[in-house]
C-alpha positions as CSV (number, residue, x, y, z in Angstrom):
1,M,8.6,-38.1,14.7
2,N,8.5,-35.5,12.0
3,K,7.5,-35.3,8.4
4,I,10.1,-33.8,6.2
5,I,9.0,-31.2,3.7
6,A,12.1,-29.1,3.3
7,W,11.6,-26.4,0.7
8,V,14.7,-26.0,-1.4
9,F,15.9,-23.4,-3.8
10,I,19.0,-24.1,-5.9
11,L,19.5,-21.3,-8.3
12,S,22.2,-22.8,-10.5
13,F,22.5,-25.2,-13.4
14,S,19.0,-24.2,-14.7
15,S,17.4,-26.1,-11.9
16,L,15.0,-24.9,-9.2
17,L,14.4,-27.5,-6.5
18,L,11.3,-26.7,-4.6
19,S,11.0,-29.4,-2.0
20,C,12.6,-32.5,-0.5
21,G,10.5,-34.5,1.9
22,G,8.1,-37.4,2.3
23,D,4.9,-38.6,3.9
24,E,6.5,-40.8,6.6
25,D,7.9,-39.8,9.9
26,V,11.7,-39.5,10.2
27,P,13.5,-40.0,13.5
28,V,16.4,-37.7,14.5
29,Q,19.7,-38.8,16.1
30,E,22.6,-36.8,17.3
31,T,25.7,-37.9,15.4
32,T,29.3,-37.4,16.2
33,T,31.6,-36.4,13.4
34,K,35.3,-35.8,13.2
35,K,36.3,-32.2,13.4
36,V,37.6,-31.0,10.0
37,D,40.7,-28.9,9.9
38,T,39.9,-26.3,7.3
39,N,43.6,-26.0,6.3
40,L,43.6,-29.7,5.2
41,P,42.2,-31.1,2.0
42,E,38.5,-32.2,2.0
43,P,38.3,-35.8,3.5
44,A,37.0,-38.5,1.2
45,A,33.4,-39.6,1.6
46,E,34.3,-42.7,3.5
47,Q,36.1,-40.7,6.2
48,I,32.9,-39.0,7.3
49,D,31.6,-40.8,10.4
50,E,27.9,-40.9,9.7
51,P,25.5,-43.8,9.1
52,E,24.0,-44.2,5.7
53,D,20.5,-44.4,7.2
54,I,19.1,-42.5,10.1
55,A,19.2,-44.6,13.2
56,P,16.4,-44.7,15.8
57,P,16.7,-42.0,18.5
58,V,18.5,-42.7,21.7
59,P,16.0,-43.4,24.5
60,S,15.7,-40.5,27.0
61,K,13.7,-39.9,30.1
62,E,12.7,-36.5,28.6
63,E,11.0,-36.3,25.2
64,V,13.4,-35.1,22.5
65,K,11.9,-32.2,20.5
66,V,12.3,-33.1,16.8
67,P,13.8,-30.2,14.8
68,D,11.7,-29.0,11.9
69,P,13.8,-28.8,8.7
70,N,11.1,-27.0,6.7
71,G,12.2,-23.8,5.1
72,V,13.7,-22.3,2.0
73,Y,17.3,-23.4,1.3
74,L,19.4,-20.9,-0.6
75,P,23.1,-21.1,-1.7
76,S,25.3,-20.0,1.2
77,G,28.3,-19.3,-0.9
78,E,30.2,-22.3,0.5
79,S,30.9,-25.6,-1.1
80,K,31.4,-29.1,0.3
81,N,32.9,-32.0,-1.7
82,G,32.4,-30.2,-4.9
83,K,28.8,-29.3,-4.3
84,P,27.2,-26.0,-3.1
85,V,26.1,-25.8,0.5
86,Y,22.5,-24.5,1.0
87,A,21.1,-22.9,4.2
88,N,17.7,-22.0,5.5
89,A,16.6,-19.3,7.9
90,D,16.6,-21.6,10.9
91,G,20.2,-22.6,10.9
92,F,20.0,-25.9,9.0
93,T,22.3,-26.5,6.1
94,M,22.0,-29.0,3.2
95,W,25.3,-30.3,2.0
96,Y,26.9,-33.2,0.1
97,N,29.2,-35.6,1.9
98,G,30.7,-37.1,-1.2
99,S,28.1,-39.9,-1.6
100,A,24.8,-38.5,-0.2
101,W,23.0,-35.3,0.7
102,R,22.5,-34.3,4.4
103,I,20.4,-31.8,6.2
104,T,22.1,-31.0,9.6
105,D,22.5,-28.1,12.0
106,R,26.2,-27.8,11.1
107,T,27.9,-28.1,7.7
108,G,30.0,-31.2,7.7
109,G,28.5,-32.8,10.8
110,G,26.1,-31.9,13.6
111,N,22.7,-33.3,14.3
112,L,21.3,-35.2,11.3
113,I,17.8,-34.2,10.3
114,A,17.3,-35.8,6.9
115,S,19.3,-37.6,4.3
116,G,19.1,-38.2,0.5
117,K,20.9,-40.0,-2.3
118,A,23.8,-38.8,-4.4
119,D,21.3,-37.4,-6.9
120,I,19.4,-34.7,-5.1
121,N,16.3,-35.5,-7.1
122,E,16.2,-39.1,-5.9
123,E,14.3,-40.2,-2.8
124,W,15.3,-38.9,0.6
125,S,14.9,-40.8,3.9
126,K,11.5,-42.4,4.3
127,G,10.6,-42.1,0.6
128,G,10.8,-38.3,0.2
129,K,11.1,-36.9,-3.3
130,V,12.2,-33.6,-4.7
131,R,9.9,-31.6,-6.9
132,H,11.6,-29.0,-9.1
133,Y,11.0,-26.6,-11.9
134,P,12.8,-27.4,-15.1
135,D,14.6,-24.1,-16.0
136,D,15.7,-20.6,-14.9
137,Q,12.6,-18.8,-16.3
138,Y,10.4,-20.7,-13.9
139,A,13.0,-20.5,-11.1
140,K,13.0,-16.7,-11.3
141,D,9.2,-16.5,-11.3
142,A,8.9,-19.0,-8.5
143,L,11.5,-17.2,-6.3
144,F,9.8,-13.8,-6.6
145,R,6.3,-15.3,-6.0
146,L,7.3,-17.3,-3.0
147,A,9.0,-14.2,-1.5
148,V,5.7,-12.3,-2.0
149,A,3.8,-15.2,-0.4
150,Y,6.1,-15.2,2.6
151,Q,5.7,-11.4,3.0
152,G,1.9,-11.8,2.8
153,S,2.0,-14.5,5.5
154,Q,4.2,-12.1,7.7
155,D,7.1,-14.5,7.6
156,N,9.4,-11.5,7.1
157,K,12.6,-13.3,7.9
158,N,12.2,-15.7,4.9
159,A,10.6,-13.0,2.7
160,A,13.7,-10.7,3.2
161,R,16.1,-13.6,2.4
162,L,14.2,-14.4,-0.8
163,F,13.9,-10.9,-2.0
164,K,17.6,-10.3,-1.5
165,Q,18.4,-13.6,-3.3
166,F,16.2,-12.5,-6.2
167,I,18.1,-9.2,-6.5
168,R,21.5,-11.0,-6.5
169,E,20.5,-13.6,-9.0
170,F,18.4,-11.4,-11.4
171,P,19.7,-7.8,-11.0
172,E,18.3,-6.7,-14.4
173,D,14.8,-8.1,-13.8
174,K,11.8,-5.7,-13.8
175,N,10.8,-7.1,-10.3
176,V,14.0,-5.9,-8.7
177,A,12.3,-2.5,-7.9
178,A,9.3,-4.3,-6.3
179,S,11.7,-6.4,-4.3
180,Y,13.4,-3.3,-2.9
181,L,10.0,-1.8,-2.1
182,S,9.1,-4.9,-0.1
183,L,12.5,-4.9,1.7
184,G,11.8,-1.4,2.8
185,D,8.4,-2.3,4.1
186,I,9.7,-5.4,5.9
187,V,12.3,-3.5,7.9
188,L,9.7,-1.5,10.0
189,S,7.1,-4.3,10.0
190,E,9.6,-6.2,12.2
191,V,9.4,-3.5,14.9
192,K,7.1,-4.6,17.8
193,P,4.0,-2.5,18.6
194,D,5.4,-1.4,22.0
195,E,8.8,-0.5,20.6
196,Q,10.2,2.4,18.5
197,P,12.5,1.8,15.5
198,T,16.2,2.6,15.8
199,Y,17.9,5.1,13.5
200,E,19.6,2.1,11.8
201,Q,16.2,0.6,11.0
202,F,14.9,4.0,9.6
203,S,18.0,4.3,7.5
204,E,17.8,0.7,6.2
205,A,14.2,1.2,5.1
206,R,15.0,4.6,3.5
207,K,18.0,3.0,1.6
208,N,15.7,0.4,0.1
209,Y,13.1,2.9,-1.0
210,A,15.8,5.0,-2.6
211,L,16.9,1.9,-4.5
212,V,13.4,1.5,-5.9
213,R,13.6,5.0,-7.5
214,E,17.0,4.2,-8.9
215,S,16.0,0.8,-10.4
216,T,12.7,1.6,-12.2
217,Q,10.8,4.2,-14.3
218,D,7.5,2.8,-13.2
219,I,5.8,5.9,-11.6
220,S,3.5,3.7,-9.5
221,L,6.5,2.0,-7.8
222,I,8.4,5.3,-7.5
223,S,5.4,6.9,-5.9
224,D,4.8,4.0,-3.5
225,A,8.5,4.1,-2.5
226,T,8.4,7.9,-2.0
227,F,5.2,8.0,0.1
228,N,6.3,4.9,2.1
229,E,9.6,6.7,2.9
230,G,7.7,9.8,3.8
231,G,5.8,7.7,6.3
232,V,9.1,6.5,7.8
233,L,10.2,10.1,8.2
234,E,6.9,11.1,9.8
235,R,7.2,8.2,12.2
236,A,10.8,9.3,13.0
237,A,9.5,12.9,13.8
238,E,6.7,11.5,16.0
239,N,9.2,9.3,17.9
240,P,12.6,11.1,17.8
241,E,14.3,8.7,20.2
242,G,16.0,6.8,17.4
243,V,17.5,9.9,15.9
244,I,18.6,11.3,19.3
245,D,20.3,8.0,20.2
246,F,22.2,7.9,16.9
247,Y,23.4,11.5,16.7
248,F,23.9,12.4,20.3
249,T,25.7,10.8,23.3
250,F,23.1,12.3,25.6
251,D,22.2,11.1,29.0
252,K,19.1,12.9,30.2
253,D,19.4,11.4,33.7
254,K,22.8,13.1,34.1
255,N,21.5,16.4,32.7
256,D,24.1,16.4,29.9
257,A,23.8,19.2,27.3
258,L,24.9,19.7,23.7
259,S,27.3,22.7,23.2
260,L,27.5,24.9,20.1
261,G,30.7,23.2,19.1
262,E,29.2,19.7,19.4
263,F,26.1,20.9,17.4
264,N,28.4,22.2,14.6
265,A,30.4,19.0,14.6
266,I,27.3,16.9,14.0
267,G,26.4,18.9,10.8
268,L,22.8,17.9,10.6
269,K,21.5,18.5,7.1
270,G,18.7,21.0,6.9
271,A,19.1,22.1,10.5
272,K,18.4,25.7,11.4
273,P,21.0,27.8,13.3
274,F,21.9,26.8,16.9
275,S,20.2,29.8,18.3
276,E,16.8,28.6,16.9
277,Y,17.0,25.5,19.1
278,D,18.5,27.1,22.2
279,L,15.1,28.2,23.5
280,S,16.4,28.9,27.0
281,G,19.3,31.0,25.7
282,D,21.9,29.2,27.9
283,K,24.3,28.5,25.1
284,S,23.6,24.7,25.2
285,L,20.8,22.3,24.3
286,D,19.1,20.3,27.0
287,F,17.2,17.1,26.3
288,G,14.0,18.9,25.4
289,E,15.8,21.2,23.0
290,I,17.7,18.2,21.4
291,A,14.3,16.4,20.9
292,E,13.0,19.5,19.1
293,L,16.2,19.5,16.9
294,A,15.7,15.8,16.1
295,I,12.1,16.4,15.2
296,M,12.9,19.4,13.0
297,F,15.6,17.3,11.2
298,S,13.1,14.6,10.3
299,Y,10.6,17.2,8.9
300,A,13.4,18.9,6.9
301,E,14.2,15.6,5.4
302,L,10.5,15.0,4.7
303,E,10.3,18.3,2.9
304,T,13.4,17.6,0.8
305,L,12.1,14.1,-0.2
306,Y,8.7,15.4,-1.6
307,R,10.2,18.5,-3.2
308,M,12.6,16.2,-5.2
309,Y,9.7,14.0,-6.2
310,N,7.7,16.9,-7.5
311,E,10.6,18.5,-9.3
312,K,11.5,15.2,-11.1
313,F,8.0,13.9,-11.9
314,A,5.8,17.0,-12.2
315,S,5.1,16.2,-15.9
316,T,4.9,12.5,-15.5
317,A,1.4,11.0,-16.0
318,G,0.2,9.2,-12.9
319,A,2.5,11.1,-10.5
320,R,0.9,12.0,-7.2
321,I,1.9,15.7,-7.4
322,S,-0.9,17.2,-5.3
323,E,-0.5,14.6,-2.6
324,A,3.2,15.3,-2.5
325,T,2.5,19.1,-2.3
326,Q,0.2,18.5,0.6
327,K,3.1,16.6,2.4
328,I,5.5,19.5,1.6
329,G,3.1,21.9,3.1
330,F,2.7,19.7,6.2
331,A,6.5,19.6,6.6
332,C,6.7,23.4,6.2
333,E,4.0,23.9,8.8
334,K,5.8,21.6,11.3
335,Q,8.9,23.7,10.8
336,G,7.0,26.9,11.7
337,R,6.3,28.1,8.1
338,P,2.5,27.8,7.8
339,S,2.2,30.9,5.5
340,E,4.5,29.2,3.0
341,M,2.3,26.1,3.3
342,L,-0.9,28.1,2.5
343,T,0.7,29.9,-0.5
344,M,1.9,26.6,-1.9
345,Y,-1.5,24.9,-1.5
346,F,-3.3,27.8,-3.2
347,E,-0.9,27.7,-6.2
348,D,-1.5,23.9,-6.5
349,I,-5.3,24.5,-6.5
350,K,-4.9,27.1,-9.3
351,K,-2.6,24.9,-11.4
352,F,-4.4,21.6,-11.2
353,G,-7.9,22.5,-10.1
354,N,-9.5,22.1,-13.6
355,D,-8.4,18.4,-13.7
356,P,-11.1,16.3,-11.9
357,S,-8.9,13.2,-11.9
358,R,-6.4,15.0,-9.6
359,V,-7.8,13.6,-6.4
360,G,-5.1,15.2,-4.4
361,V,-6.4,18.7,-5.2
362,D,-9.6,17.9,-3.3
363,G,-7.5,16.9,-0.3
364,I,-5.6,20.1,-0.5
365,L,-8.8,22.2,-0.7
366,A,-10.1,20.7,2.5
367,K,-6.7,21.1,4.2
368,Y,-6.3,24.6,2.9
369,T,-9.6,25.8,4.5
370,E,-8.9,24.0,7.8
371,K,-5.3,25.3,8.1
372,Y,-6.1,28.9,7.1
373,N,-8.8,29.1,9.7
374,Q,-6.6,27.5,12.3
375,Y,-3.7,30.0,11.8
376,E,-5.9,33.0,11.4
377,T,-7.4,32.2,14.8
378,L,-4.0,31.3,16.3
379,Y,-2.3,34.5,15.3
380,G,-5.2,36.8,15.7
381,K,-6.4,35.6,19.1
382,T,-2.8,35.3,20.5
383,L,-1.9,38.8,19.3
384,D,-5.1,40.3,20.6
385,L,-4.4,39.0,24.2
386,L,-0.7,40.0,24.0
387,E,-1.7,43.6,22.9
388,K,-4.2,43.8,25.8
389,I,-1.4,42.7,28.2
390,Q,0.7,45.6,26.9
391,N,-2.1,48.0,27.8
392,P,-2.9,47.1,31.4
393,E,-5.3,50.1,32.0
394,E,-7.5,49.2,29.0
395,V,-11.1,48.5,30.1
396,I,-12.6,45.3,28.8
397,S,-15.9,43.6,29.2
398,F,-16.9,39.9,28.5
399,T,-19.8,37.6,29.0
400,F,-19.5,34.0,30.0
401,R,-21.8,31.2,31.3
402,N,-21.1,30.3,35.0
403,R,-21.3,26.8,36.6
404,K,-25.0,27.3,37.2
405,G,-25.6,27.9,33.5
406,I,-26.3,31.6,34.0
407,E,-24.8,34.2,31.8
408,D,-22.6,36.6,33.7
409,T,-20.9,39.8,32.5
410,I,-17.6,41.0,33.9
411,T,-16.0,44.5,33.3
412,G,-12.6,45.8,34.5
413,T,-9.2,46.8,33.4
414,V,-6.8,44.2,31.9
415,K,-4.6,44.4,35.0
416,E,-7.6,43.9,37.4
417,I,-8.7,40.8,35.5
418,L,-5.2,39.4,35.3
419,N,-4.9,39.8,39.1
420,D,-8.1,37.9,39.8
421,R,-8.0,34.2,39.0
422,R,-11.8,34.0,39.2
423,K,-12.1,36.5,36.4
424,L,-9.0,35.6,34.4
425,L,-9.9,31.9,33.8
426,P,-13.4,32.6,32.5
427,Y,-11.9,35.4,30.4
428,L,-9.4,33.2,28.7
429,A,-11.9,30.3,28.3
430,S,-14.6,32.4,26.7
431,E,-12.5,34.8,24.6
432,Y,-9.3,33.0,23.5
433,K,-10.1,29.5,22.2
434,G,-7.6,28.6,19.5
435,M,-4.7,30.8,20.7
436,D,-1.2,29.6,21.4
437,Q,-1.7,27.1,24.2
438,D,1.7,27.6,25.8
439,I,1.1,31.4,26.2
440,Y,-2.4,30.7,27.3
441,R,-1.1,28.5,30.1
442,E,1.6,31.0,31.1
443,V,-0.9,33.8,31.4
444,A,-3.1,31.6,33.6
445,K,-0.2,30.6,35.7
446,L,1.6,33.9,36.1
447,K,-1.4,36.2,36.3
448,G,-0.5,39.7,37.6
449,A,3.1,38.7,38.1
450,I,3.6,39.5,34.4
451,Y,3.6,43.2,35.5
452,V,5.7,42.7,38.7
453,N,8.6,40.5,37.5
454,P,10.8,42.3,35.0
455,T,11.8,39.0,33.4
456,Y,8.1,38.1,32.7
457,T,7.4,41.6,31.5
458,S,10.3,41.4,29.0
459,K,9.3,37.9,28.0
460,F,5.7,39.0,27.1
461,K,7.0,41.9,25.1
462,G,9.1,39.4,23.1
463,Y,5.9,37.3,22.6
464,H,4.1,40.4,21.4
465,T,6.9,41.2,18.9
466,K,6.9,37.7,17.6
467,Y,3.2,37.4,17.0
468,K,2.9,40.9,15.6
469,K,5.4,39.8,12.9
470,L,3.6,36.5,12.3
471,N,0.2,38.2,12.0
472,D,1.5,40.9,9.7
473,S,3.1,38.3,7.3
474,F,0.0,36.1,7.3
475,P,-1.6,36.1,3.8
476,T,-5.0,37.7,4.5
477,D,-5.6,38.0,0.8
478,L,-5.7,34.2,0.6
479,S,-8.6,33.7,2.9
480,P,-10.7,30.9,1.5
481,A,-13.8,33.2,1.0
482,K,-11.8,35.8,-1.0
483,A,-9.5,33.4,-2.8
484,Y,-12.2,30.9,-3.9
485,A,-14.5,33.8,-5.1
486,R,-11.6,35.1,-7.2
487,L,-10.9,31.7,-8.7
488,L,-14.6,31.1,-9.3
489,T,-14.8,34.2,-11.5
490,E,-11.7,33.3,-13.4
491,A,-13.0,29.7,-13.9
492,I,-16.4,30.9,-15.2
493,D,-14.7,33.3,-17.6
494,A,-12.3,30.6,-18.9
495,G,-15.0,27.9,-19.2
496,S,-13.1,25.7,-16.7
497,K,-16.0,23.7,-15.4
498,S,-14.1,21.4,-13.0
499,L,-12.4,24.4,-11.3
500,E,-15.7,26.2,-11.2
501,L,-17.3,23.3,-9.4
502,R,-14.5,23.0,-7.0
503,M,-14.7,26.7,-6.1
504,R,-18.4,26.4,-5.6
505,A,-17.9,23.5,-3.2
506,G,-15.1,25.4,-1.4
507,L,-17.3,28.5,-1.0
508,A,-20.1,26.4,0.4
509,S,-17.8,24.9,2.9
510,V,-16.9,28.3,4.4
511,G,-20.5,29.5,4.3
512,S,-19.9,32.1,1.6
513,K,-22.7,33.3,-0.7
514,A,-20.2,34.3,-3.4
515,G,-21.0,31.1,-5.3
516,G,-24.5,32.3,-6.1
517,S,-27.6,30.2,-6.2
518,Y,-26.1,27.2,-8.0
519,N,-27.8,23.9,-7.3
520,P,-25.9,20.6,-8.2
521,E,-27.2,18.9,-11.3
522,R,-26.6,15.5,-12.8
523,R,-25.4,16.9,-16.0
524,D,-22.3,18.3,-14.2
525,F,-21.3,14.9,-12.8
526,P,-18.7,14.2,-15.5
527,A,-16.8,17.4,-14.7
528,A,-16.9,16.8,-10.9
529,S,-13.9,15.6,-8.9
530,P,-14.5,13.2,-6.0
531,G,-14.7,16.0,-3.4
532,V,-17.2,17.9,-5.5
533,L,-19.3,14.8,-6.0
534,V,-19.4,14.3,-2.3
535,W,-20.5,18.0,-1.8
536,M,-23.2,17.5,-4.5
537,A,-24.5,14.4,-2.9
538,K,-24.7,16.0,0.5
539,T,-26.6,19.0,-0.9
540,M,-29.0,16.7,-2.8
541,L,-29.6,14.6,0.2
542,A,-30.4,17.7,2.3
543,Q,-32.9,18.6,-0.5
544,N,-34.4,15.1,-0.3
545,S,-33.2,14.4,-3.8
546,T,-32.2,10.9,-2.7
547,E,-32.0,9.3,-6.1
548,D,-29.7,12.1,-7.4
549,A,-27.5,11.7,-4.3
550,I,-27.2,8.0,-4.9
551,A,-26.4,8.6,-8.6
552,A,-23.6,11.0,-7.6
553,M,-22.0,8.5,-5.3
554,D,-22.3,5.7,-7.8
555,Q,-20.4,7.9,-10.2
556,L,-17.7,8.5,-7.7
557,L,-17.3,4.8,-6.9
558,Q,-17.4,3.8,-10.6
559,I,-14.7,6.3,-11.7
560,Y,-12.5,6.8,-8.6
561,G,-13.0,3.4,-7.0
562,S,-9.2,2.7,-7.1
563,N,-7.8,6.1,-6.2
564,G,-10.5,7.9,-4.4
565,G,-8.9,7.9,-1.0
566,D,-11.0,9.2,1.9
567,F,-13.7,10.1,-0.5
568,L,-14.6,6.4,-0.9
569,F,-15.6,6.4,2.8
570,D,-17.7,9.5,2.2
571,A,-19.4,7.8,-0.9
572,N,-20.4,4.7,1.0
573,F,-21.4,6.7,4.1
574,I,-23.7,8.9,2.0
575,L,-25.1,5.9,0.2
576,G,-25.9,4.4,3.6
577,Q,-27.7,7.6,4.6
578,A,-29.7,7.7,1.3
579,N,-30.7,4.1,1.7
580,E,-31.8,4.8,5.3
581,K,-34.0,7.6,4.0
582,N,-35.5,5.1,1.5
583,R,-36.0,2.6,4.4
584,D,-33.8,0.1,2.7
585,Y,-32.0,-0.8,5.9
586,Q,-30.3,-3.9,4.4
587,A,-28.7,-1.9,1.6
588,A,-27.8,0.9,4.1
589,A,-26.0,-1.7,6.4
590,V,-24.0,-3.0,3.4
591,S,-23.0,0.6,2.6
592,Y,-21.8,1.4,6.1
593,E,-19.8,-1.9,6.2
594,N,-18.2,-0.9,2.9
595,A,-17.3,2.5,4.3
596,L,-15.6,0.9,7.3
597,T,-13.8,-1.8,5.3
598,N,-10.7,0.2,4.4
599,S,-11.3,3.3,6.5
600,S,-11.7,2.1,10.1
601,W,-9.5,5.1,11.2
602,H,-11.7,7.7,9.5
603,P,-13.0,10.6,11.8
604,L,-16.5,9.5,11.1
605,A,-15.8,5.8,11.6
606,N,-17.7,5.6,14.9
607,T,-20.6,7.4,13.4
608,A,-20.7,4.8,10.7
609,R,-20.5,2.0,13.3
610,M,-23.4,3.5,15.2
611,R,-25.4,3.8,11.9
612,L,-24.4,0.2,11.0
613,G,-25.7,-1.0,14.3
614,T,-28.9,0.9,14.0
615,T,-29.7,-0.3,10.5
616,L,-28.9,-3.9,11.5
617,F,-31.3,-3.5,14.4
618,E,-34.0,-2.4,12.0
619,V,-33.2,-5.3,9.7
620,A,-33.7,-7.7,12.6
621,A,-37.0,-6.2,13.5
622,I,-38.3,-6.6,9.9
623,S,-36.8,-10.0,9.2
624,K,-37.3,-11.5,12.7
625,D,-33.8,-12.8,12.4
626,S,-32.0,-12.4,15.7
627,S,-28.6,-13.0,14.1
628,Y,-28.7,-9.4,12.9
629,L,-29.1,-8.3,16.6
630,D,-25.8,-10.0,17.4
631,K,-24.1,-8.2,14.5
632,A,-25.6,-4.9,15.6
633,S,-24.4,-5.4,19.2
634,S,-20.9,-6.1,17.9
635,S,-20.9,-2.8,16.0
636,F,-22.1,-0.9,19.1
637,K,-19.5,-2.7,21.2
638,E,-16.7,-1.3,19.1
639,V,-17.8,2.3,19.8
640,R,-18.3,1.6,23.5
641,A,-14.7,0.3,23.7
642,D,-13.2,3.3,22.0
643,S,-11.7,5.5,24.7
644,D,-11.3,8.4,22.2
645,A,-15.0,8.5,21.5
646,G,-17.2,11.1,23.2
647,L,-19.1,10.4,26.4
648,D,-22.6,10.5,24.9
649,E,-21.5,8.5,21.9
650,R,-20.1,5.7,24.1
651,A,-23.1,5.9,26.4
652,E,-25.5,5.6,23.4
653,S,-23.6,2.5,22.1
654,A,-23.8,0.8,25.5
655,F,-27.5,1.6,25.7
656,M,-28.1,0.1,22.3
657,M,-26.3,-3.1,23.3
658,G,-29.0,-3.3,26.0
659,E,-31.7,-2.7,23.4
660,C,-30.3,-5.6,21.3
661,K,-30.6,-8.0,24.3
662,R,-34.1,-6.7,25.1
663,A,-35.2,-7.3,21.5
664,Q,-34.1,-10.9,22.0
665,K,-36.3,-11.0,25.1
666,D,-33.2,-11.6,27.3
667,Y,-34.5,-9.2,30.0
668,A,-31.9,-10.1,32.6
669,G,-29.0,-9.6,30.1
670,A,-30.5,-6.4,28.9
671,A,-31.0,-5.1,32.5
672,F,-27.4,-5.9,33.2
673,L,-26.2,-3.9,30.2
674,F,-28.5,-0.9,31.0
675,L,-27.1,-0.8,34.5
676,E,-23.6,-1.1,33.2
677,T,-24.3,2.0,31.1
678,T,-25.4,3.9,34.2
679,L,-22.2,3.0,36.1
680,N,-19.7,3.6,33.2
681,F,-21.3,6.7,31.7
682,A,-23.0,8.3,34.7
683,G,-22.1,11.8,33.3
684,S,-24.3,11.3,30.2
685,L,-27.4,13.3,31.1
686,K,-29.2,12.0,28.0
687,W,-28.5,8.2,28.1
688,T,-28.1,7.5,31.8
689,P,-31.8,8.3,32.7
690,K,-33.0,6.2,29.7
691,S,-30.8,3.4,30.8
692,Y,-32.2,3.4,34.4
693,E,-35.8,3.5,33.0
694,K,-35.1,0.6,30.6
695,A,-33.4,-1.4,33.4
696,I,-36.5,-1.0,35.6
697,T,-38.8,-2.0,32.7
698,C,-36.7,-5.2,32.0
699,Y,-36.7,-6.3,35.7
700,E,-40.5,-5.8,35.7
701,Q,-40.8,-7.9,32.6
702,A,-38.6,-10.5,34.2
703,G,-40.7,-10.5,37.4
704,A,-37.8,-9.4,39.6
705,S,-39.6,-7.0,41.9
706,D,-36.8,-6.9,44.4
707,Q,-34.4,-5.6,41.7
708,V,-36.9,-3.0,40.6
709,S,-36.9,-1.3,44.0
710,R,-33.1,-1.4,44.2
711,V,-32.7,0.2,40.8
712,E,-35.3,2.8,41.5
713,K,-33.4,3.9,44.6
714,Q,-30.1,4.1,42.6
715,Y,-31.9,6.2,40.0
716,M,-33.1,8.6,42.7
717,D,-29.6,8.9,44.1
718,W,-28.2,9.6,40.6
719,Q,-30.8,12.4,40.1
720,R,-29.9,14.0,43.3
721,K,-26.3,14.0,42.4
722,F,-26.4,15.0,38.7
723,L,-29.7,16.9,38.3
724,K,-29.3,19.6,40.9
């Protein structure tokens, strides 16, 4: 038996019907109706072969599953006996048979689920009643709010139906743009975690985001739509299968290839010349080359999207210009134009650096320093090795640490070292970290064959020419140390305090002394951007000015609490550190929890989890409340389970889980966790010995002498294996 609570939306005649249903159970019966010839006139009410009341179900050996009519009923566009037909997302329709309303699984007949009177507002079967809003104003508001509610509860099917209905019924309403935004989000939220979106899904999401920008002037909604669409394109680049499947009839199992003619026929917007993708030079594109083409297509679209945003909204208050610039730079980098990215970033820093509210500038500053160093190393190291390969008789000498931990020096010609794998691998590992990894692997694989095989010799000459060009065009005058020092002088002369502070923070990050002997002061807080406040707090904390560091982070949270981005994690993390220094472990734990609330993916998230566990451990010791130990153990467990965390970090977290059990005097449970640490993280030379020792102590406290001797033997075996 089933209670009927069928949510109904009827968006006509100034009436919004929200539910039909009752508190009593309603049986379900299969009914047989006459087939209606759609070419004939509608039959009169008395011709419909259905009972006025729902009859008891036909007995069956198997229990009949009662259909659930619950759902949102919207006009289907059909009519029956002069009344609209309404449908929900589950295939049920609500229609008028000429004398009463029916909910069935087929308009005009089918299985009867519920029935009502001639007036839809009267009682339905078993005493159900309709509740409704009185006019269109409430109908519009209710429809939009219910769509949002469905989206929030992840009922995307109904949410999409309601948003689309809202757009159809109220095309001029201010919430139409928000509806399009939600429809864009819903498309990809329907993709299962183990699946990749199709090109059609990408396109549908992008279409809705574009409609947001067309239907509103609200910069907040426009920005959300643009950055959400950017996320779609990044996802397409990371998983190009959808683009490949749509544009290419390519069967990698049959080794099909794409010819120049087929490439030109496709006409990909933003694509580079065919030769740029034909890496093998065989006049056709294989699967790997097509994948590269699909990826580059998505990044070209990404660049275009954000450039259009910046061009159109550069002067609009509230526009996220610097964030968009960072995305343009990212797209340029992915398309092989990192020098253009760096130049663009520096121009943005100069243009907006004196506005502390431009949080995106701080993000660009951090990215600028990171990317400059990365490409300076990549080009410099790669070119250095390639130049040495072009001079085989050059004598080189290098020092490395061998497997026994002893420093060893090797001297010889380039050719001699390339011919000896025992010398080549240490040479590459010690001298060329950060170089082009593909070339690194080729050198390690080919060794002296580079000089024997003419094809290899020619190939490495080509590499040398390529990297000579890249290195020569790299903007050395924009190195962070030089560029920041230059901007600092300009900022001081112009009285641009916010830019000055940003440049001081930037110079400190690259270890340059060009910033002078400036020490952060509270009086400069108002001119400081979020990134600068974080730098100030770290500096103050290092100088044991704990209260000043706390004041800096309080300022950040107070002013930038809604748009501080990653800096909100930094603020809460530093507050946790400051409270730890003050031995206020309860406050420190709260700060670490706040840091992790919205930034569980942050690079320092596991560090925050470890500190959270440690502070909760301290709170338990002070308060004698063992519940804090359970919370601490849960935090440590998250780190232990993270396969991306470092060996020692995971080993320490496992060790601390044992400590939590030991603090609860559960010695057997603690010993088990300590031994589990020795098994799972045997390579940790710091935490494995401690775990063996703690396990032995726990068994001694538990009076399990037989276990003590067993673990002592295991410990000795471990020492012989790992501490040679």
